[in-house]
C-alpha positions in Angstrom: 91.0 80.2 148.2 89.9 83.6 149.5 86.2 84.1 150.1 83.5 84.0 152.7 80.3 81.9 152.1 77.6 83.6 154.2 75.6 80.8 155.9 77.4 78.5 153.5 74.7 78.4 150.9 75.1 81.3 148.5 73.4 81.7 145.1 73.2 80.2 141.7 76.2 78.3 140.3 76.9 78.0 136.6 80.6 77.9 135.7 83.3 77.5 133.0 86.5 79.5 133.3 89.4 80.7 130.9 92.6 78.7 130.3 95.3 77.9 132.9 98.1 80.4 132.7 96.2 82.4 130.1 95.9 86.1 130.5 92.3 87.1 130.9 91.2 90.2 129.0 87.8 91.5 128.2 86.5 90.0 124.9 86.7 92.2 121.9 83.8 94.6 122.0 82.7 96.9 119.1 79.9 99.4 118.5 76.9 97.7 117.0 73.2 97.4 117.4 71.1 99.8 119.4 68.2 97.4 119.9 67.6 93.7 120.5 69.4 91.2 118.2 66.6 89.2 116.6 68.5 86.9 114.3 72.0 85.5 113.6 73.6 83.5 110.9 77.1 82.0 110.1 78.7 81.4 106.7 79.4 77.8 105.9 83.0 77.9 106.9 82.3 80.0 110.0 84.4 83.0 108.9 81.5 85.4 108.7 78.8 86.3 111.2 75.6 88.1 110.4 73.3 89.8 112.9 69.9 91.4 112.5 68.2 93.8 114.9 65.0 95.7 115.7 67.1 98.8 115.0 66.2 98.2 111.3 69.7 97.1 110.3 71.8 94.0 109.7 75.5 93.9 110.3 78.1 91.5 108.7 81.1 90.8 110.9 84.5 89.1 110.5 84.1 86.2 112.8 87.9 85.9 113.4 88.7 89.5 114.3 85.3 90.9 115.3 85.6 93.7 112.7 82.4 95.2 111.4 82.5 94.6 107.7 79.3 96.2 106.6 76.0 97.5 107.8 72.9 96.9 105.7 70.3 99.7 106.0 67.2 99.8 103.9 64.3 98.5 105.8 61.7 100.8 107.2 61.1 98.7 110.3 62.9 96.1 112.4 64.9 93.3 110.9 63.3 90.1 112.1 65.4 87.5 110.3 68.7 87.1 108.4 70.4 84.5 106.2 73.8 84.0 104.6 74.5 82.0 101.4 76.9 79.1 102.0 79.9 81.0 100.5 79.0 84.2 102.4 78.6 86.2 99.2 74.9 87.0 99.7 73.0 88.5 102.6 69.2 88.1 103.0 67.2 90.2 105.5 63.5 90.0 106.4 61.6 92.8 108.1 58.4 93.8 109.9 57.9 96.2 107.0 56.5 93.2 105.1 59.6 92.9 102.8 62.8 90.9 102.3 65.9 92.3 100.7 68.8 90.5 99.1 72.2 92.2 99.3 75.7 91.7 97.9 77.7 90.9 101.0 81.0 92.5 99.8 79.7 95.7 98.2 76.6 96.2 100.3 74.6 96.7 97.1 70.9 96.0 97.2 70.2 93.2 94.7 66.5 92.9 95.0 63.5 93.6 97.2 60.8 90.9 97.6 57.4 92.4 98.3 54.3 90.2 98.3 53.4 89.6 101.9 50.5 91.4 103.6 52.1 91.3 107.1 55.5 91.1 108.8 58.1 88.9 107.2 59.0 86.7 110.2 61.6 84.4 108.7 63.9 84.1 105.7 66.0 81.4 104.1 68.4 80.9 101.2 69.2 77.8 99.1 72.8 76.6 99.3 73.8 78.3 96.0 71.8 81.4 96.7 69.5 81.0 93.7 66.3 80.7 95.8 64.8 82.9 98.5 62.2 81.7 100.9 60.1 84.1 103.1 57.6 83.3 105.9 55.1 85.8 107.2 52.6 86.6 109.8 50.0 86.6 107.0 50.1 82.7 107.4 51.9 82.1 104.1 55.4 81.4 102.8 56.7 82.4 99.4 59.5 81.0 97.3 61.2 83.5 95.0 63.8 83.4 92.2 66.7 85.3 93.8 68.0 86.8 90.5 64.8 87.9 88.8 62.6 88.5 91.9 59.9 86.3 90.4 57.4 84.8 92.8 57.7 81.0 92.1 55.3 79.5 94.6 53.1 80.4 97.6 52.6 77.9 100.4 49.3 78.4 102.1 47.4 76.3 104.6 48.5 77.4 108.1 45.8 78.9 110.3 48.1 81.3 112.2 51.4 83.1 111.4 54.3 81.3 109.9 57.0 81.9 112.5 59.9 80.1 110.8 60.9 78.7 107.4 63.7 76.5 106.1 65.1 75.3 102.7 67.0 72.2 102.0 70.5 72.8 100.5 69.4 72.0 97.0 66.2 74.0 97.3 63.9 71.1 96.6 62.2 71.1 100.0 60.5 73.8 102.0 59.7 73.6 105.7 57.3 76.0 107.4 56.6 76.2 111.1 53.5 78.0 112.5 51.8 79.2 115.6 49.0 76.8 114.8 51.1 74.1 116.4 52.0 72.5 113.0 55.0 72.3 110.7 54.7 71.4 107.1 57.2 69.9 104.6 56.5 70.9 101.0 57.8 70.0 97.6 59.3 73.3 96.5 58.7 72.7 92.8 55.2 71.4 92.8 53.9 73.0 96.0 52.7 69.6 97.1 52.3 69.1 100.9 54.5 66.1 101.7 54.1 65.8 105.5 52.6 67.7 108.4 54.1 67.5 111.9 51.8 68.2 114.8 52.8 69.1 118.3 50.1 69.7 120.8 52.3 71.3 123.5 52.9 74.6 121.8 53.5 76.6 118.7 56.7 76.2 116.8 59.2 79.0 117.3 61.9 77.6 115.0 62.1 75.0 112.2 65.3 73.7 110.6 66.0 71.3 107.7 69.2 69.3 107.4 71.3 70.1 104.3 70.1 67.0 102.5 66.5 67.3 103.7 66.5 64.0 105.6 66.0 65.5 109.0 63.5 68.0 110.4 64.2 69.9 113.6 61.3 71.9 115.3 61.3 73.8 118.6 58.5 75.1 120.8 58.6 76.6 124.2 59.3 73.3 126.0 61.1 71.0 123.6 63.2 70.6 120.4 62.1 67.6 118.4 64.1 65.9 115.7 62.1 64.0 113.0 62.9 61.7 110.1 61.6 63.8 107.2 60.6 60.9 105.0 58.9 58.6 107.5 57.7 61.2 109.9 59.2 59.2 112.8 60.1 61.2 115.9 63.8 60.4 116.5 64.6 62.4 119.6 63.3 65.0 122.0 65.4 67.6 123.7 63.8 69.2 126.7 64.6 72.7 128.1 62.7 75.6 129.5 61.8 78.7 127.4 63.2 77.5 124.1 63.3 80.4 121.6 65.3 79.0 118.7 67.2 76.0 117.3 69.9 75.1 114.9 71.3 71.9 113.4 75.0 71.3 112.4 75.7 70.5 108.8 76.3 66.8 109.4 73.3 66.5 111.7 75.3 65.3 114.7 74.6 68.3 116.9 71.7 70.5 117.9 71.8 74.0 119.4 68.9 75.5 121.3 68.5 79.1 122.6 66.6 79.8 125.8 64.9 82.7 127.5 65.3 80.8 130.8 68.7 81.8 132.3 69.7 83.6 129.1 71.7 80.7 127.7 72.1 78.3 124.8 72.7 74.5 124.9 74.5 72.2 122.5 73.2 68.7 122.3 74.6 65.4 120.9 71.9 64.0 118.5 72.8 60.4 118.8 72.8 60.2 122.6 70.6 63.1 123.5 73.3 64.2 126.0 73.9 67.9 126.7 77.4 68.7 125.5 77.8 72.4 126.4 76.0 75.2 127.9 76.8 78.8 126.7 76.0 81.5 129.2 77.1 85.1 128.7 74.1 87.2 127.9 72.4 89.4 130.4 68.9 88.9 128.8 67.1 86.2 127.0 68.7 84.5 124.0 66.5 85.2 120.9 68.4 83.3 118.2 71.2 80.9 117.6 73.3 79.7 114.7 75.8 76.8 114.3 78.6 76.4 111.8 78.5 73.4 109.4 80.9 71.3 111.5 79.4 72.4 114.8 82.6 74.0 116.1 81.3 77.6 116.1 78.2 78.9 117.9 76.6 82.3 117.6 73.9 83.5 120.0 71.9 86.8 119.8 70.1 88.4 122.6 67.7 91.0 123.9 70.8 92.6 125.5 71.7 93.9 122.0 74.7 91.7 121.6 75.7 88.5 119.7 78.4 86.3 121.0 80.6 83.9 119.0 81.7 80.8 120.9 84.1 78.0 120.4 82.2 74.8 121.1 85.2 72.5 121.0 87.0 73.5 124.2 86.2 73.5 127.9 83.7 70.7 127.5 84.9 68.3 130.2 84.9 69.8 133.7 85.7 67.5 136.5 82.5 66.5 138.3 82.0 64.8 141.6 78.8 63.7 143.5 78.6 63.9 147.2 75.2 63.2 148.8 74.1 65.7 151.5 76.8 68.2 150.6 76.5 71.5 152.5 79.8 73.2 151.6 83.0 73.0 149.6 86.5 74.4 149.6 89.4 74.7 147.1 93.1 75.0 148.1 94.8 78.1 146.8 97.2 76.0 144.7 94.2 74.2 143.1 95.5 70.7 144.0 92.8 69.7 146.6 89.0 69.9 146.8 87.2 69.6 150.1 83.5 68.8 150.4 81.4 68.6 153.6 78.0 67.1 154.4 75.8 65.8 157.2 78.0 62.9 158.1 81.6 63.7 157.1 84.0 65.9 155.2 85.9 64.4 152.2 89.3 65.5 150.8 89.7 64.9 147.0 92.6 65.0 144.6 91.5 67.9 142.2 93.1 66.3 139.2 91.8 62.7 139.5 88.8 63.1 141.9 90.4 60.3 143.9 89.1 60.3 147.5 92.2 61.0 149.6 90.8 61.2 153.1 87.5 61.1 155.1 87.0 63.2 158.2 84.4 62.0 160.6 82.7 65.3 161.4 78.9 65.7 161.8 76.8 68.5 160.4 79.6 70.1 158.5 78.4 73.4 157.2 81.6 75.4 156.7 85.0 74.4 155.4 88.5 75.9 154.8 91.8 74.6 153.4 95.3 75.8 153.9 97.0 77.0 150.7 98.9 73.8 150.1 96.0 71.6 151.2 97.8 70.1 154.2 95.3 71.4 156.8 91.6 71.0 156.8 89.2 73.1 158.9 85.6 72.1 159.5 82.8 74.1 161.2 79.6 72.5 162.4 76.1 73.7 163.0 76.7 74.0 166.8 79.6 75.7 168.5 82.8 73.9 167.3 85.4 74.2 164.6 87.9 71.4 164.1 91.4 71.4 162.6 92.6 68.2 160.9 95.9 66.9 159.4 94.9 66.4 155.7 97.6 63.7 155.1 96.9 61.5 158.1 93.3 62.4 158.9 94.3 63.0 162.5 92.3 65.5 164.5 94.7 68.2 165.6 92.5 70.4 167.7 88.9 71.4 168.5 88.2 75.1 168.8 85.2 75.7 171.1 84.0 78.4 173.5 83.9 77.8 177.2 80.7 76.5 178.6 80.0 79.9 180.3 80.6 81.6 177.0 78.0 79.5 175.0 77.3 80.3 171.4 74.5 79.1 169.1 76.5 78.0 166.1 79.5 78.6 163.9 78.5 81.1 161.2 81.6 80.8 158.9 85.2 79.8 159.0 88.5 80.9 157.4 92.1 79.9 157.6 95.4 81.7 156.8 97.3 80.4 153.9 100.0 78.7 156.1 97.4 77.2 158.4 98.8 79.0 161.5 95.6 80.9 162.2 91.9 80.2 161.9 88.9 82.4 162.1 85.3 81.6 162.8 82.3 83.8 163.3 79.7 82.9 165.9 77.2 84.7 168.0 78.1 88.3 167.1 81.9 87.7 167.2 84.6 86.7 164.8 87.3 84.8 166.8 90.9 84.4 165.8 92.8 81.4 167.1 96.4 80.1 167.0 96.2 76.6 165.5 99.4 75.4 167.2 98.7 76.4 170.7 94.9 76.5 170.6 95.1 80.0 172.1 92.3 82.5 171.4 94.2 85.4 170.0 91.4 88.0 169.6 87.7 88.4 169.3 86.2 90.9 166.9 82.7 92.1 167.9 80.0 92.6 165.3 76.3 93.5 165.3 74.4 90.3 164.4 77.0 88.2 162.6 76.7 87.7 158.8 80.0 86.6 157.3 83.8 86.9 157.7 87.0 86.6 155.8 90.7 86.5 156.4 93.5 87.5 154.1 95.8 84.7 152.9 98.7 86.1 155.0 96.5 86.3 158.1 97.2 90.0 158.6 93.7 91.3 158.0 90.2 90.3 159.1 87.0 91.4 157.3 83.6 91.0 159.1 80.2 91.6 157.8 77.1 92.5 159.9 73.4 92.4 159.6 73.4 96.2 160.1 75.0 96.7 156.7 78.6 97.4 157.8 81.7 95.6 156.8 84.7 96.2 159.1 88.4 95.7 158.3 90.6 94.8 161.3 94.3 94.4 162.0 94.5 90.8 163.0 97.5 91.3 165.3 96.5 94.4 167.2 92.7 94.2 166.9 92.6 97.8 165.6 89.6 98.7 163.5 91.1 100.0 160.2 88.1 100.9 158.1 84.3 100.6 158.1 82.6 100.1 154.7 79.0 101.1 154.8 78.0 102.0 151.3 74.3 100.9 151.6 71.9 100.6 154.5 71.1 97.0 153.6 71.9 93.4 154.6 75.5 92.5 153.8 75.6 89.3 151.8 79.2 88.4 151.3 82.8 89.6 152.1 86.2 88.5 150.8 89.8 89.5 150.9 92.8 88.9 148.6 96.1 87.4 149.8 97.7 90.4 151.4 94.5 92.1 152.5 95.0 95.1 150.2 91.6 94.6 148.5 88.2 93.8 149.9 85.1 92.5 148.2 81.6 93.3 149.6 78.1 93.0 148.4 74.9 94.3 149.9 71.5 92.9 149.3 69.9 94.6 146.2 73.0 96.5 145.3 75.9 95.9 142.9 79.1 94.4 144.5 82.1 96.6 145.2 85.9 96.1 145.5 87.7 98.4 147.9 91.3 99.6 148.4 91.8 98.7 152.1 94.7 101.1 152.6 92.6 104.2 152.0 89.1 102.8 152.3 88.1 104.0 148.8 86.1 102.2 146.3 88.1 100.7 143.4 85.3 99.2 141.4 81.5 99.0 141.4 80.3 96.2 139.1 77.5 96.7 136.7 75.4 93.7 137.6 72.1 95.3 136.6 71.2 95.9 140.2 71.8 92.4 141.4 73.9 91.7 144.5 76.2 88.7 144.9 75.4 86.0 147.5 78.8 84.3 147.0 82.1 85.8 146.0 85.8 85.1 145.8 89.0 87.0 144.7 92.2 85.6 143.3 95.4 86.1 145.1 96.3 89.6 143.8 92.7 90.8 143.8 92.7 91.4 140.1 89.8 89.0 139.5 86.4 88.6 141.2 84.2 85.6 140.8 80.6 86.1 142.0 77.2 84.6 141.8 73.6 85.2 142.7 70.4 83.1 142.6 69.1 85.3 139.7 72.2 85.6 137.6 74.8 83.0 136.6 78.3 82.8 138.1 80.5 85.4 136.3 84.2 86.4 136.4 85.0 90.1 136.4 88.2 92.1 135.8 88.6 94.6 138.7 90.7 97.1 136.8 88.4 97.5 133.8 85.1 96.5 135.4 84.4 94.2 132.4 82.7 90.9 132.8 85.2 88.5 131.4 83.2 85.3 131.5 79.8 83.9 132.5 79.7 80.2 133.3 77.1 77.4 133.0 77.1 73.8 134.0 74.8 72.9 136.9 71.3 71.8 136.0 69.5 73.5 138.9 69.3 77.1 140.1 69.5 76.0 143.7 72.2 77.6 145.9 75.8 76.8 146.3 79.3 78.4 146.4 81.8 79.7 143.9 85.5 79.5 144.7 88.7 80.6 142.9 92.2 79.2 143.2 94.9 81.7 144.1 96.1 82.3 140.5 92.5 82.4 139.2 93.0 79.6 136.8 90.6 77.1 138.5 87.2 77.4 140.0 85.1 75.2 142.1 81.3 75.2 142.3 78.7 73.0 144.0 75.0 72.7 143.5 72.3 70.1 143.8 71.2 67.9 141.0 67.6 67.0 140.1 67.6 64.1 142.6 68.9 66.2 145.4 72.4 64.8 145.2 75.0 67.6 145.5 77.5 68.0 142.6 80.8 69.7 142.8 82.4 70.8 139.6 86.1 71.9 139.2 86.5 74.0 136.1 89.6 74.5 134.0 89.8 78.1 132.8 89.5 77.3 129.1 88.0 80.0 126.8 84.9 79.4 124.8 83.8 82.9 124.1 85.7 84.2 121.1 84.1 87.5 120.3 81.2 89.7 121.4 79.4 91.5 118.7 77.1 94.5 118.8 77.4 96.3 122.1 75.9 99.8 121.9 77.4 101.9 124.7 75.0 104.1 126.6 
């Protein structure tokens, strides 16, 4: 573990990492849409992905390779909705130019244009065999069309406000319309008879879905997604989530997917239990639309950030979670075998694989923690003026590190330990102090201006201190020589970290993107494009090739230092309250902690299993 947690409470934590031992490369990225992605669809077997955008186009992609297969251009205004036939042979697009167009997916030939609405086409749907086209419009109506002849078969009128979403049963016998008038209506497609009206007083419907056999109706508004029995009108289950923008239902009806503006993510739910199965976080802006393959194994999300992401929903679903009331800090050993958590009454050492409680350390007001690389030594720092070293196996207190009474300090600000446990560092009252753990001798004090945070390289050769005046200083631990001063921005320094040999340093200033530095020459290696957000917690793996960072306003994300690409964004905690993100030495495991709804702190250890498969539609500036 190589990081510094400034004041121990640092930013938003949402985390899932790539697979153990697996090489981490940026996801495949291709040129695509130049404006927001408004709609997404998947073929029945999940082999094809379709995206629509306000740039007036739709794009068909190979979902396995990420290859762009075809661009559909013909609308005079933004594409608002897309649909794919079950076999992927037909593409349907709806637009704010008041029309819908049916295309041959393979050749790109325009097969027919459906003109009849007096306002934007907001939503489109296809029957399973592609013989029927359904369009919904801001003109408050929906129209059913014969796909081959273009004949208008039926108009469904009755809503008082725009029809925002439409759906067709697989056999085309049922039509579902959802409106901004807070109602959704189920219709007989052949006769036009109104079969049932679903009313929701808490908001207009953003998305409506029919199960393939027409037995289930799914509707989503801003606050909830509701599953109904189509025949009886019984409300079967409600799924709650902030800022819902869209919803999808798996072919067998066992899973529900919701897209969210809040925190830019999508959530997969189990219909039977109502339990949240997965959270998909990777977009930089709100998720506008979602799609789910028939068996629920593939997820597609589209966003205002102009990208669509294909995810594997079957892996990475079971992170190891542990609850510890009053948790203030957490630590992870470099080899990933031990997790340490600390709270008001004690610190607890856990087996990372089983979450078995191995040892309890009676230390009050634990705010800062560190572990040796092999987990054999535990370091705790309290809210006063003391750091304590413990034997992890026996639980024996080895030594207290405390200033003399005539050298009083207010509190310990942060702690760090060398990989072999021979040296410890803690920052307190404008000084970072290095100690020899065996003799208890104070080796050196490094003066700073108004302490903020500190870090030590794994080999104990380098010290990095951060100050309130916006400077980060690199020191030679043995001689005390000041090697470099990093002062990129005149702002508060939020976090510092070092890799194993001290050759790379990580810094982040308030309101500015984080930076990785080459400590030999003091030059910047990488400034990360975090849309102007700083990191309030950060960690590097042993060789400094990966950085894990988080902030209250953005999810935890893993970045490649060489390319500057964001490799992963992670989600799992329920709340946005603060916590810490930590990496194991090889970067294969991560530890996060945060507080649950009831105030109980939750630590999650994440295996680095991939769930993002491809990213579609990035338009480079």
